[in-house]
N, C-alpha and C positions, 0 to 999 in steps of 0.2 A: 504494497499500499502506497503510494507516496506522501510527502509530508502535508501537501495542502489537501487532499482526502483527512488522514489522519483528524488536523486538526479544527476540516469539520466536522464531522461525526466529534469530538474531542467536547463542542462549542457547543454542539445540539445535547448532550448529554449534561452537561451546564444547565443548563438553559430548561431540560425537562426536569433538572434537580432542582429549581429555583435559586441557583449561583450564577454571579460571574466572576473572576476572576480573569488574573496576572500569570502567570504560571510560565520561567525556563528554568529549562535542562540544559547547564553543558560539559560538556566531556573536560575534565581537566586536565588527558594526559592534551587532547588531539586543537581543542579548540570548540568541538562542531556545536552547538548546538540546536534547540529547538524551542518554539512557545508556542504560547496563545496569546493575546496583549501583554507584553516583555513591559512592554513600558508604563502601561501603565498603572499610573500613581496611584495608592491610599496612604490615607494612617497609618502609621504602622505598631500602635497598639506597646506591645512587649516583650514586640523585636529590638527594641529602640536598646536594651538592656545589652544586648549581646558589640554595640557602641560603643559604651557606656564602660563596659567591661574591659575591654581590647583598651582605651583610653586612661585609663584608672592600671593598668598594666603597663603602658609603657611613662605612665606619668610614674611610678616606684622602681622603673627599672633607671627615670635617671636620676634619682633621688630627689624625689621631688615628693614621695610619699613616700612610708616604711609601712609596707604589707601588714607589720604585728603591730603598729597603733592601736590600742585597744580603742574604740568606739563607746561610751555611754550610752543605753539606749533608756530612755525610763516610758512603761508606759503611757502617759499623759504625755509625752512627746511625739506617738507614733501618729502621724494625719494624713496614712495613707493606711488603710483598713481591706480586708484581704480574708478568704480563706485559709491560709498559711501563712506562716513563720509571723517576725517579729512582731509584726497586731497584733499576734494571738496570746502572746507572752503574757501574764496576770504581774510581770516582777521585771524590776530596774536587772540592766543585763549588760555588761563589758564581752562587743562583741568584735575583733579584730578586723583591720581590712578589708587582712586576705580572705578571711572569712566570711564576709557582707557580698564578695567578688559571689562564692561560691552560692549563701541562698538564693544572690537577686537569680543568680542561672540555674542553681539547680532545683528549684522548687520557685520561681519566677516571683519572688517576695518585693513587694509594692518597698515596703518599708525601710527593706537593706538597698535596694536601688536608690531610691533619693537621699540614704542618708550618702552615698556615691554622690548625690549629682550635689550634694551640700558642698561633697569637697570638687567639683568638678564642674564646674553647671552647665546646662543643653547646649550654650552658642561656645563656649570653648571643646566642646566633645564637635561640636558640628566644624568646626576650624580644626584641628586634628583629622579626619574626616578629611576636609580638603587638602589639609597639609602631603599624605598620605598620597593622593590624584584620584578619591575619591569622592565623585561625585554628586550622588546622584541619592543619600541618607541627608533626613536635616534634622537635629533636633530640636524641641522647642518649648521645654515643658516638663512638666513634674510626672513621675506613671502616680507621682494623688491625684492631678488631674482624672485620668481616664475610670477613673470612682464614684466620679463629679457629674454623671448623665441623669437623663431623665430612670435612669431603668432606676434609680437608688429612688424615687419619688415615690415610686408604686408601689402597694405591696403588690406580693409575692404573685396574686391572680391575675394581676393587674400588667404583669411586667411587659407583657405583649404588643400592651399600649406604645412604648417606647422604641419597641422592636420595629413597630409599625410608622413612626413619626422616624425613624432613621432610616429608611427602607421608602418613603413618600416625599423625601422631604430636600434628597442633595438636589445643587443648578446642574445647570450643564458642566461646568467647568469645576465643579466636584466643587465643592463650598458646601457649607450647610451649614445652616440655626444651629447645629450642634458641633459648638470646636472641637468637643475630641476629635472628628468628622469631620473636620473641615482641613483639605489638603494645604490651605496654605497658612491655620491657625497652628493645626498638632504636626507632633514629627510624622515623618514621613518618609515614603521608599519606594520603590516599584522593583521588581523581581530581579530584574535587569539589576538592578543596585544591588540589589541583595546579594548577589549572585556575584555579580563584582565582586562585592566585599568579599565574600567566601572564598576566591580562589585569591584573596588580598593571605591571604589567612593559612589557605594550605599551600602553598604555593607563595612563598613571598619573597618580595621585589621592596617596597618601602617600606615591609613594617618587621620588625626585628624579631625574629627567629624565637625571640624567645619569651614574647607576646603570643607570637598565634603558638606557639605550641602550648603556654596555660591556656589560652580561648579552647583550641582544641580540647584541650584534657575538658573543661569545665564541657563546652557544647557535648563533648561525649556522654557527662555525666547527670545529663536533665532526666529529668522524672517524668514530666509530662511526655509520656506515649502513647495516647490518645489519638493520635491524626494524623498523619503520616507513615509515623514508625512503623507500623503493622506490616507496610508492603516493603517496608524497606532492612528493616531486623533479620540475622539468619546466623546460622551462626557461618556462614561462612563472608560475611559484612561486618563492618560494624560502620551504623552510621548517629551519625551528632549532629543535635537540631537544638531548634529555640523556636516556643509559639508564639502566636500573639493572638490575644482575644478581647473583641470590645463588641458588645451587644449586633449589630448584625455581621463583626468585620471575624474570618477564620481563618491564622497565616500558619504558615509553618514553615524556618528556612531549614536548608541542613546540605548534611554532605556526606555519602555514603560509599564506604570504601571495601572496594571485593577484595578474595584474597588473590585474583590473577591481578592485578594491580591498578585495575580499570577503576577509577575516581569519577564522581558522576556533584556537579554542584546544584542543589533542587532547589526554587523560593518556588510555594506555594501562597500567594498573597486573595483572599477570597472576600465576596459581598452577601447576604443573600438577600434574597426579596422573600422569605415569609417569617412572617413575624412570632417566635416563638423560640426562647430562648436556649432551648434544649434542641440539639438536633442530632442525635451520632450521626445519620442517616447524610447528615454532608459532611462529616469525616470521611465514610468509606469514599462518596465520590469523589475525596479534593484526594486523594489518597490513591485513589485506580488514576484519576490521568495524570498525574505526575507519574507515576508508576509506567502504565504507558506510555509518555514522551520519553520516560528514561530509554525502554525498550525499548522503543524505535533507534533511539543512536546507539542502542550496544546494540544491536544485528545490524548497522552500518560496517 
């Protein structure tokens, strides 16, 4: 099947499943790639934690920060609520910067990420990305802002109303009355931008190898694996990734490394047209589309 026919078929499958997405799969050994709207920009949600962690590690490497420095976390300091991590602590704790990096990546701890953003603000994260020659990802705000959307203002039985607003309100230029969904106000990126970033981490040139190695290790330790991981994890592969979720947005970016040496960077950024918070079938569809694109490249 030709790439054009395959992409048309996958677009139809996404549409039938109530999804629109920006997908890109790139063979990091050959540079060949295949994608669906790979330059379509999305709010990045928790994907922004990957550049945040990379930039923090670069500052540690330069001696501007010490990874062993403990940060005092008090319950009344927590401004980033969430289902896991430091926001669930009942008592004060001292957590080293290195361990905040782990929490931000392994369980997507928003409080840990915002403590790191206090050390390196979003504008500085974006500036470092540009210094590394990466131009498609922008950090604009704290992670805590992702948990201040219309969804938090509705009772659980009415959360579908927030998703209806998210689905129906975007402008032609991808603006949105919900600022976290407006690509000019939210942290943002495209599938191509995140694949470029993954390539810079797996095939280092502008980023120091020690920084890249630690980011790769942290992504390999990611514990949130309900989305693309089932289609890329096996005894013969290593899947290293990060997810991002916000209202009707479901994202995952990662790299699959095969025992035979083939290595593919994969980015899947999607928005759902179905007004429901829990959509496991959307995760399954995302994974199937991403794997089909990877299989097409691998068969060349």
